N, C-alpha and C positions, 0 to 999 in steps of 0.2 A: 403469461400465465397469471391471471389475477388471483389473489388470495381470497378464497371464499369469505364473504362477510355479509351479514345481514344488518339492517339498520339498528335492530335492538342490540346486537353484539357489539357494533361499533360504538354505541352510546354507553355500553357497560363501563363502569369506572374501574373496577378492581382488575388487577392483572391475574390471569390464570396461573396455576402452579408451573406449567410448562413455560409460559412467558417469563415468569420470575427466574426460573433456572437458566434459560438461555440468556436473558438480559444480565444476570449476575456474572456469568462467565465472560460475556461480551464486554461488560463494563470493566472487568479486570484487564482484558486485552487492550482496550482503548486507553485506560488510565496508565498502563505501563508502557504503551507504545513509544513515547518519545525519549525514554530514559535508557535505552539499551544500545548506545553507541551507534545509532542510526540503523541498527539491524544488519551490520556488516560482519559481526562475529558469529561463529558457528553456534555457540550455545544459546544465543538470543534467538536465532532462527529456529533451533530445536525446541526451545520453550514455547515460542509462538505456535509452532506446529502442534505441540502437545495440547495447548489450550484449544487450538482449532479442532483437533480430534474430539476433545471433551465436549465442546459446545455442539458439535455435529451429532454426537451420540445423545446429548440432552434434548435435541430438537425432536427426536422421534422415539427414543427408547424409554422404557419404564424404569422403575427403581431397581428391578432385578438386572436389567441391562447395565445400569451404572455400577452395581455391585460386582458383576462379573468383570467389567472393564477395569474397575479399581483393583481387583485381585490380580489381573494381568499386569497392570502398571506397577503394582507392589512387587511382583515377582521379577519384573524387568529391573526395578530399582535395586533389588538385592543382588541379582546377577551382575549388573553393571558395577555396583560397589565392589563386589568380590574381585572381578576381573581387573578393574582399575587399580585396586590395592595391590594385586599381584604384579601388575605391570610396573607400578611405581617402585616396587622393591626389587626390581631387576630380574624377574622371572623370564626364562626363555620363551614361555608360552605367550602367544599374542593376546593382547587385551581386547576389550570389546570394540575398540576403534583402531584404525590402522596403525597409529603410533602414539607414543606419549613423548612430547618434547622434553628435552633435557632442561631447558630454561623456559619458564612460562610466567605470565602475569594473568590478570583477570580476563584479558581478551582471549587467551587460549589455555585457560586453566583446565587440566584434564578431568578434574572432578566435575566442574560445571558442564563440560562438554558431554561427559558420560551420563550425568544424572539429570540434566535440564529437561529432556523430553519426558521421562517417566514421572518426575516430580511435578511438572506443570500439568500433565495429564491427570495425575492422581488428585491434585488440588481441584482441578476443574470437575472431575467426577464426583469428588466429595461434596462440592457445592450443589451439583445436580441432584445427588442422592438426598441431600438435606432439604431441597426446595421442591422436589417433584411431588411430594405427598404420596397419594395412592395411585398416581398415574401409571398406566401400563403402556406397552408399545402402541403407538398411535397409527392406526391404519390410514387415517386422513393425512397425517404427515407424510406417509409413504406415497400416497396418491399425489400429493403436491410435489414431492421430490421427483417422482417419475415424469412429471410434466415440466420440470425445471430445465431450461436450456443450458444455463451455466453449469449445472451438475454434469450433464452428459458431455458437454464440450470439454470440461475439465478432465473427465475420465478418458476421453479420446486423446487429449493432448498428453496425459500421463502415459498412456499406452504407447503413443508414438515415441516419446522420449525414452521409455524403457527399451523399445526395440532398437533405437539408435545406440544406447549405451551397451546393450547386449551384443550388438552386431558391430563391434569396434573395428575401425580401419587403422587404429594406432593407439599406443599407450604412452602417456606423458611420463617421462622420468625427470624429476626435478631435484636440484640440490643447490642451496645457496644462491637463489635468484637465477640460476642457469637451468635450462631445460632442453630436452629434445624429445621428438616424437618417434617412438619405435614402431615401424610399420607392422600391420597385421593383415590378414586376408579375410575380409568380410564377405558376406553373401551379396553379390552385386544387385540382386533384385529387391533388396530390402534397404530402408534408410539406415545409414551408418553414422557413428559418432566416435568420440574419443573416450578412453578411460583416463581419467585425470584425478589429481588429489581432491579429496573431499574437505579436508581441514587444513588450516594454516599453522605455521610455526612462528616464533618470534622474529625470525630473520626475514621470512617471506610471507606476507599476509595475503597473497594472491590466489589461494586455492579456489577452484570452481570446477564443477562437473554437472552432468545432467541430474544426478540425484539431489545435489545441493540446490539446484534451480527449482526442482519440484518441491523441495521443502520450503524454499522462500515463497513460492506461489501457493503452496498447499494450505498453510494456516489461514491466510485471508480468504482463499477460495472456500474452505470448509466453513468459515464464518458466514460468508454470503449464502452458502447452501443451507446453513442452519437457520438463518433469518427466513429464507423462503420456505423451508420445510416446516418450521414451527408455525407459519402463518401469523407472524407478529402483526398486531394492529399498529396503526400509526402512532398512537400515544406511547407505545413501548419504544418505538424507534425515535420519537421525539425526546424521550427521557435519555436514551443512549446518546443522542446528538448533544444534549446538554452536558453529559459526562465528558464527551470528546472536546467540546468547546471550552469548558472550564479548565480541563487539563491543559489545553493548548494555551490558555491565557496565563496560567501559572508558569508553564514552561517558557513562554515567550519572554516574560519578565526575568525569570531566573537565567535563561540562556543569554539574554542581553548583558546581564551582569557577570557572566562567566564565559569569557572568550579568551582564555590564556593561549599563548603561542608555544609553551613548553611545559614539561612536567606531567601531571596527571589531573584527570577530572573524574570524580566518582570512581577512582581506581583504574580508569582506562588511561593507558600511556598515550600521550599525544605525539603522533609521528612528526618528523621534521617537515617543515613547509606546509603542514596542514593548517587550514583556516576553520577552526571549529566554532560552532554556535551552541553552547551548552554541551549536551551529550550527542549532538550530531557532528560527526567527523567532517562533514561537508556542509558548508553554510547554505548552498543551494538547496540541499534536501530539507534543511530547516525551513527555508522559505516555502517549499512545496507543502510541507506538513502544515504550516500556518495558513497558507491560502486555501487549502482544502477545508480547514475549519472556518475560514471566512465564509465560504459557500454554505456550510452548514448553519452558521449564525444567521445569514440572510434568510435561509429557508425557515429557521425557527422564528425569525421576526415576522414573516408573512403568516406563518401558521398561527401564532398567538394573536396577531392583529385581527385575523378573520374571526377567531373564536371570541375575541373581546366584544364584538358586536357594538351595541350602542355606547358602551363605556370605553371605547378605544381611545377617545381623546383624553381620558383621565390618567392614562399611563398604564403600565403593566409590564409583563415579561417581554413584550415586543420591543420596548425601549431598552431593556437590558440586552436583548439580542442585538439591537442596532449598535449599542455601545461596544459590545464584544466584537462585532464585525469590523468596526473602525479601528479598535485597538489592535486586533490581529493583523489588519491590513497594514498599519504603520510599522508594526514589528516585522512584517514581511519585508517592507522596504529597508529596514535596518539590517536585514541579513545580506544586503547588497546583491541579491539574486536578480539578474536582469529579467529572466523568465518569470520569476515571482512578481516583479513589479508590473510586467505586461499583463499577467493574469489578473492581478488585483485591480489594475486599471480597467480591464474588461468587465470584471464582476461589478465594481462600484459605478463605473461610468457608463456601461452599456446594459448589462444583464439586469441589475437592480431597477433602473428606470423602466426597462421594458416590462419587467414583472409588475411594477407599480402601475404602469399605464394600461397594459393589456390584461394582466391577471386580475386586477382589482376592478375592472370595468363593470362587473355585475354587482358589485357590493353597493349597499345603500350609503346615504350621505355621511352618517356618523363614522362608519368604518373608513370611508375615503378621507374624511377630515383627520382621523387618527393616522392614516397612512402618510398624509402630508406632514403631520406633526412629527412622525417618526423620521421622515426624510430630513426635516429641519434639524432634528437632534443629531442625525448622521453628519450633516454639514458642520454643526457646531462642534461636535467631538473631533471632526477632522481638522478644523482650524486650531483647536487646542493642541492636538498632537503635533501638527505641523509647526506650531510656534516654539515647541520645546525640543524638537528632534534635530539631530545633526546628520545631514545627508551628504557631508563632504566626501566620505570614502566612496559612496555610491557614485557621486558626480565624477570623481577621479576615474573610477572604473569605466564609466560611460565614455569619458574622453579618451581613455586608452584604447577601447574597442573601436571608437570612431577613427582614431589615428591609424590603427592597424588596417582598418578597412580602406582608408584613403591611400595607404601605401601599397597594399597588396591587391586591392580590388575585391576582396572577399573577407568573410569573417574568419576568426582563428580556428574554427572547427570544420571548415570546408575540406581541408586535407583528410581529416578522419572520415568524413562522409564519402569522399571519393575512394579512399582505400577500402572502406566497408562495402561500397557498391561493387567494386571489382571482386572482392571476396565472395559476395553473394552471387554474382553472375557466373562464377566458376562452378558453383553447385546450386543452381537456382531452384530445383524441384525438391530436393530432400535436405539441403543444408549440410553444414560441416559437423553438426552435432550440438545439442543443447549444452551450454556452458563452455563451448570450445573457443569463443571469440578471443580471449586473452592468450590462447596458445597458438592459434593459427594466424591471427590478424597481423602480428609484427612483420611477417613476410610481405604483406601488402603495404603496411605503413611505411616501411623503409624505402619504398619506391617514390614516396612523396617528398619533393625537395624541401618543403616547409618543415618536415619532421626530421630532417637529417642534421647532423652536426657538421663541423668544418671538414671532417674526414669522410663524409658521405655515409656515416653510420646512423642508425636510429638513435635520435637524441633522448627520447622518453618513450617508454613502452606504455601505450594507452590500454588499460584493462577493459574499458567500455568504449563504445562507438560514439557516445553522446548523441545518439539518435536511436531510440528504442525500436522504432519500426524497422530500420535498416538492420540493426543487430539481430532482431528476431528472424528476419528474412535470411540473413547470413547463417544463422545457427540451425533453423528448422526448415527453411525452404518454404515454397508455396504450399506444399502438402501439409506441412506442420501448422501453417497459418489458417487452415480451413476451420478448425474449432474456434479460433479467435474471431474470424469473420462471422461465425454463427452468433457468438456472444455480442459482437458489435451490432449485428442486426437486431437482436433481442433488446438491447439497451436503446438503440436508435428508435425503435417503435415507441418506447415509453417516453423518450425525449420529445418525439413529435406530439405525443398525446399531451405532454406538459404545456404545449403551446395552443391547445384547443380551448383553453379557458376553463374556469371552474376550480382550479387548484393553483393559485399563484405561488404557493410554497414550493412547487415542483420546478418552476422555471429557473430559479437560481442554481438548482442541482443540475438541470440539463445544460445550462450554460457553463457551469463549472466543469462538467465532463468534456464538453467540446473544447474548452480552453486547455484542459489537462492533456487531451489528445494532441492539441497543437504544440504544447510545450514539450511533449515527448518526442517531437520531431527534431529538437536541437539540444536535448539534455538526456541524462540517464535518470529515470524515475521508477521504472517498474521492476526493480531488482532489490527493493528494500522494504522490509516488513512493516515499519511504522506507517509508511505512506499507503501501502496496500490495504492495511487494516481499516484505515479511515476511508479509503476509496470503496471498500466493500460496504461500509455503512452508507456512503453516499448513494451507491447504486441501489441498495435495498430500499432506502428511503424514497428515492425517485420512483421506483416501482410501486411501492405502497401508496404514495401520494396520488399517483395517477390511476391506480386500480381500485382503491378503496374509497375514493371520494364519492359523494352522493351523485355526481354527474356521471360516474363511471360504473355504478353498480349494475346498470341495465345492459352494459356492453357485453358482447360475447367474448369468450376467452381468446386471447391472442397467442 
C-alpha cells in the first residue's frame, strides 16, 4: 500500500501538524526504548502500550479526538489511583489489578503498574493536542488504514488470542515458583488457551498470558499502524531514524560502562547470574537493539549520500551516519552476542557492499566518489575501534560453544528446539495458547537428556524456546500464524522492491529484516518492546523508501 505522494508534496520542507504530532510521540517511544529493563517488566510494557495508543489516535484523529481520549485517560488515572491506594492499605476489596505484592521494588511497583498506561497515554495525547493545530479527523488517514495489511493482520491475531484466552482449557495456579494447571472444559471447535498470571511478584518474575503478549506486541504494532495511517513522508522517518540512532549511540557507551553483576542499575534489581548490559537484563537483547540501529544508520548514510549530489565528496551527514554504523557495530560485538556478531557481519560485509554496488549504480560520478569516500571512512573507523576494543570475553564464548558442539554434536539450544517441536506437533493447528510456553513446555523439556540433572529432573526451566518461530507455532498453531504470514508477504514485496534499484537506502533495511528473521530462529527476540519499537520504524522506513521514491511513484498500489 504505497502512501500517496506527489512530487510537490515530497519536496515540501515543512512537516505538517499531523506529522509533527505523530513524530513527537514516536520520538518519545524511541528515545525511552532502551532504558526500561529490556521491556521485561509489566509497567514498561503498559507504558509503551499507552504511548502506542496515543500515537495511533494522533495519526488520524482531530483535536477533539485527542481531548476526549485525554479525558478518558485522566478518569482511568483517578480510578487506578483510588483502587491502588485502597489495596495498599489492606482493604478487602480487589484493586484495579489482580494483586498487590507485599514486597516490591521498581520492577513490580504497584503504583507504576497501575498508573503507567494512563499516564503514558495522557502524555501522548497532550502532545498530540498541542501539535495538531486545527486538524480534524482525517478521512485520508482512514482510507490508508483500511488498506494497511499489518493493521488488519494485527486485529485478526488479537481476535484469535482473545478467543484462546476466553476458551481456556486450564487455569494456572502459581505460588513461590511452583505451579499447576487446573483443567477446564473448553469448546472443542474453537482455539483454546490458558488462563495464567498477568503480572509478576518479587519471588517469581515469570508471569505471562495471552493479554500480556498482546500488550507487548500492541504498542509497536500501533506505532507501525500510525506511521502508515498518517502517511509520513520519508524526511519524517529519516528524522525519527536519527533519534533512534543517536539514542542507541548514547546507550551503547553508557551500557558498556555499566555492566554490574549485582546490586541495582537505575533502580532495577539485578537477578543472580544475570549478565546485564546497561538496562538490558539480557546482553543478547542489547546486541539486537544495537544492530537494528546499525541497519538504520546504514540506511541514513545512503539517504544523505544520494541527496548530497555533487557535494557528496565534501562530507556531510552521510559520513556521520557511517561513523554511527561502525560505532554501533563494534559495541554490538562487545555485548558478546553471537547472533549480533553474525548479523553485524552480514550487514557490513554483505548488505552494505551490495547496496553500494547495485543501489548506487544509477548515480552520477560525484555521488559514487562520495560513496567510496564513505566506504573508506567506514574502514578507517573500523580499524580504530578494533585497535582499542577487547574481544577476549567474546572469544572465550565462541571457544566454549565450539567445544560443546564438538562433544555433543549439536549446539546448546538444540534440546530446547526439539522439545518445542514436540510441543507444537501435539497441537499443531490451534496451539496451546498465546503466552502458554513457560507453563506447558517443562513437560516436554524434561524429556531431553541434556536438560536433566543427575536425578533425571529438569535442571533449568526455560521460559522461552530461543526460537521465536517454533515458539509461536507451539502457542498459536498454524491457524494463528496466518496473520503473520500475511504481514511477511506484505513486507517481502517491499523488500523485493528494494532490490529493483532507485533507492539504495532501502537495501540495508531489507537485508536487516532478513537477518533479523534468521536470528529469530535461534534466539528470543520478538517478546521485548524496545526491539519491536525499533523494528516498527525499520519496517515503516522500508515501505516509505520503496513506495515514495521517484522511481516508484508511477507504480500501482500493491
